DRENLO-187606 format. One record per residue (C-alpha): residue in three letters; x, y, z. Coordinates in steps of 0.2 Angstrom, whole numbers, m for minus. Layout:
N
REC ala X Y Z
...
// end
This chain:
292
REC met 400 566 441
REC thr 397 581 430
REC ser 412 592 427
REC ile 411 610 432
REC pro 422 621 420
REC asn 436 632 427
REC pro 437 627 445
REC lys 447 639 455
REC cys 464 633 460
REC leu 465 630 479
REC leu 483 638 480
REC cys 482 654 469
REC gly 464 656 464
REC ser 466 655 446
REC glu 453 648 435
REC lys 465 643 421
REC ser 466 624 423
REC lys 464 608 414
REC cys 458 591 420
REC tyr 474 581 424
REC lys 469 564 432
REC thr 453 555 434
REC ile 452 540 446
REC glu 440 530 456
REC ser 442 530 475
REC phe 431 520 487
REC gly 418 519 473
REC his 417 537 469
REC pro 424 545 453
REC val 437 559 457
REC ser 445 572 446
REC tyr 461 581 449
REC tyr 465 598 440
REC leu 482 605 435
REC cys 483 624 438
REC gln 490 632 422
REC asn 495 647 432
REC cys 505 640 447
REC gly 506 621 443
REC phe 496 615 459
REC val 486 599 458
REC tyr 469 599 466
REC gln 451 593 466
REC asn 436 604 461
REC glu 427 608 477
REC ala 411 608 468
REC glu 413 590 462
REC thr 418 581 478
REC ile 408 574 493
REC ala 424 576 504
REC lys 421 594 507
REC asp 407 592 519
REC glu 410 592 538
REC ala 397 577 539
REC phe 409 566 529
REC tyr 422 567 543
REC glu 410 566 557
REC glu 404 548 553
REC asn 409 542 536
REC tyr 428 545 534
REC arg 435 533 546
REC thr 422 519 541
REC leu 426 521 523
REC tyr 445 521 525
REC gln 447 508 539
REC asp 431 498 539
REC ser 429 504 557
REC glu 422 520 565
REC glu 434 516 580
REC pro 453 518 580
REC thr 462 502 574
REC ala 477 494 582
REC lys 487 499 566
REC asp 481 516 566
REC leu 486 519 585
REC arg 503 511 582
REC gln 507 523 567
REC gln 500 538 577
REC thr 511 534 592
REC leu 527 532 581
REC arg 523 548 571
REC ala 520 558 587
REC leu 537 553 594
REC asp 545 558 578
REC gln 537 575 578
REC ala 543 578 596
REC lys 560 573 590
REC phe 559 586 575
REC leu 554 600 587
REC arg 568 596 599
REC ala 580 596 584
REC asn 574 614 580
REC his 575 620 598
REC phe 557 622 601
REC ala 548 616 616
REC pro 529 621 616
REC lys 519 625 631
REC asn 502 627 624
REC val 497 616 610
REC leu 482 615 598
REC asp 481 600 586
REC ile 469 602 572
REC gly 463 585 566
REC ala 469 578 583
REC ser 462 561 579
REC thr 464 550 595
REC gly 475 563 604
REC leu 491 553 604
REC leu 501 568 597
REC leu 494 579 611
REC glu 497 566 624
REC thr 515 564 618
REC phe 518 583 618
REC arg 511 584 636
REC glu 523 570 642
REC glu 538 576 632
REC phe 536 595 635
REC gly 524 597 649
REC ala 513 606 637
REC glu 494 611 640
REC val 485 603 626
REC thr 469 606 616
REC gly 462 596 601
REC val 450 599 586
REC glu 443 583 579
REC pro 427 581 569
REC gly 426 562 570
REC asn 415 558 584
REC ala 423 541 589
REC tyr 440 547 588
REC arg 436 563 598
REC ala 428 552 611
REC thr 444 542 612
REC ala 455 558 614
REC glu 443 564 628
REC lys 447 548 638
REC arg 465 554 638
REC asp 459 569 648
REC ile 462 581 633
REC gln 450 595 630
REC met 442 592 613
REC phe 432 602 601
REC ser 422 596 586
REC ser 427 611 575
REC leu 437 627 575
REC glu 421 637 576
REC ser 416 628 593
REC leu 434 632 599
REC arg 433 650 594
REC glu 417 652 604
REC thr 427 649 620
REC asn 438 665 617
REC arg 453 655 621
REC glu 470 664 621
REC gly 482 661 607
REC phe 493 645 607
REC asp 512 644 605
REC leu 511 629 594
REC val 497 624 581
REC thr 499 607 573
REC met 491 600 558
REC met 496 582 554
REC his 489 576 537
REC val 475 588 538
REC leu 479 602 525
REC glu 476 591 510
REC his 458 588 516
REC leu 453 606 517
REC pro 442 615 504
REC asp 451 631 507
REC pro 468 627 514
REC leu 475 645 511
REC ala 461 653 521
REC thr 463 641 535
REC leu 481 644 537
REC arg 478 663 537
REC glu 465 660 551
REC ile 477 650 561
REC arg 490 664 560
REC gln 478 678 564
REC glu 466 670 577
REC leu 475 655 585
REC leu 494 658 586
REC thr 503 670 598
REC ser 514 682 589
REC asn 529 672 593
REC gly 521 655 591
REC ala 524 642 577
REC leu 514 631 565
REC leu 520 612 563
REC ile 512 604 548
REC glu 514 588 538
REC val 506 582 522
REC pro 509 568 509
REC asn 522 572 496
REC phe 515 572 478
REC tyr 532 566 472
REC ala 532 550 482
REC his 515 547 490
REC asp 501 539 480
REC ser 491 555 485
REC tyr 476 552 474
REC glu 462 549 486
REC leu 443 554 488
REC ala 447 564 504
REC his 463 572 497
REC leu 457 589 489
REC ser 475 595 487
REC cys 492 587 481
REC phe 506 596 489
REC thr 524 596 482
REC pro 539 603 492
REC his 537 619 482
REC ser 518 621 484
REC leu 518 618 503
REC lys 531 632 505
REC glu 521 643 493
REC ile 505 641 502
REC leu 514 645 519
REC arg 522 660 511
REC leu 505 666 504
REC ala 497 663 521
REC gly 509 674 530
REC tyr 522 662 537
REC glu 541 660 536
REC val 547 642 535
REC lys 560 639 549
REC ala 563 621 546
REC phe 558 609 531
REC arg 560 591 529
REC lys 555 576 518
REC his 554 559 526
REC gly 545 542 526
REC his 543 538 545
REC pro 536 527 551
REC arg 531 518 534
REC ser 547 519 524
REC lys 566 521 525
REC thr 569 524 507
REC leu 554 534 501
REC asp 550 552 506
REC leu 532 550 507
REC tyr 529 565 518
REC ile 534 583 518
REC gly 533 594 534
REC ala 538 612 540
REC leu 540 622 556
REC ala 534 639 551
REC arg 532 656 561
REC pro 520 670 557
REC ile 528 685 547
REC ile 526 702 555
REC thr 523 713 540
REC glu 511 725 532
REC asn 516 720 515
REC glu 505 708 505
REC pro 515 693 498
REC thr 519 692 480
REC pro 508 681 469
REC ala 510 662 469
REC arg 526 657 460
REC his 524 644 446
REC glu 531 627 448
REC cys 535 620 431
REC cys 535 602 424
REC val 524 595 439
REC pro 517 580 428
REC leu 535 575 423
REC lys 542 577 440
REC arg 527 566 446
REC asn 530 553 433
REC leu 549 552 436
REC ser 547 551 455
REC met 534 537 454
REC leu 546 528 442
REC trp 560 529 455
REC arg 548 523 469
REC lys 545 507 459
REC val 563 505 456
REC ile 569 507 474
REC thr 554 497 480
REC arg 560 482 470
REC leu 578 485 475
REC arg 575 487 494
REC pro 557 480 497
REC lys 559 478 516
REC asp 566 496 518
REC ser 554 504 506
REC trp 538 497 515
REC leu 540 494 534
REC gly 528 484 544
REC ala 523 499 556
// end
């Protein structure tokens, strides 16, 4: 793969970056860059095959799971995650009535929210087989945000994105689009991504590597106020904070947000956190990697 100089940072837009990590993922070389302006770690969109919608329509699940259809393990983890997300919403006194899940997979999160909160549910899922599975659950599904917008639907009081933001070629623009076009003024965004300070993170389809700092920053830059933030490992680990998530609301203001704030020592934090992961895994192997 030929390196294209000065890729734009997916968080702050700066072209001041350096190649930080090169790996092989599913037989493809993958390069990550470290932004010298804000400290964000990301892939160069121009270099990756994972930016194309066609990749997710057919190839993504087959590549990752050796199956285009949902696997038993995948369904089990989706169910456990869905119940955990419902618990998180209840703990923050939020009971949605009209939910859109972007990257809805088999629809298990939406089905759980329909059962737990009595919510009307809608999903967006590019994967053909997974979308068909969700439709069998009597969930209205769309293949893309573009096809959803064509229906002129009214706003949702909750939009969810579970392990989707790290896959997007322009995550900041997508978050702004959700705020401006899909959420009601008093709605909320529920989001979760891998934690760069605990999760492996480096994968062909992961265009961004989020830390707690950078997830909060991209939400701020997109016009949100974080109401609740958490780090956890459910359902895969009791000891490792593999995931970071937030419940955020749109900010009503005419002022532009200040530029992205720099996060220092990202490589050092990554190295120390992965060292800790090795230590705690050896000390508590059964708690560190659960069988879910």
